[in-house]
C-alpha positions, 0 to 999 in steps of 0.5 A: 278349510283354513281361511285367510283374508286373501288366501285359503287352504282347501282339501276337498273331501272327494280327493285324497291328498289334494290341497288347494292353497293361496289364490286358487284355494281362496277362489275355490272356497268362494265358489263352494260358498256360493254353490251352497247358498240356498237361492240364486237371489242369494248367490247374486247378492253375495257375488255383487257384494264381493265384486263391489268390495273388491272394486272399492279395495282396488280403488283405495289401493290405487289412490294410496299409491298415487298419493305416495307417488305425488308426495315423493315417498 
């Protein structure tokens, strides 16, 4: 499994020659990670953490775009 910030390459052990890359690989890696957590409580906590981080990152990106648009850059 090769990890990146927003992408990954995953070669599942149960398939021969299949590699999931990019967004699909990233999503598969996160799902595998959640499945392997020890309890549902951990899964919910990690899932909420990822969701909140994604939301904050999206809002920051929108704010940056709006600021650039207002300044004419």
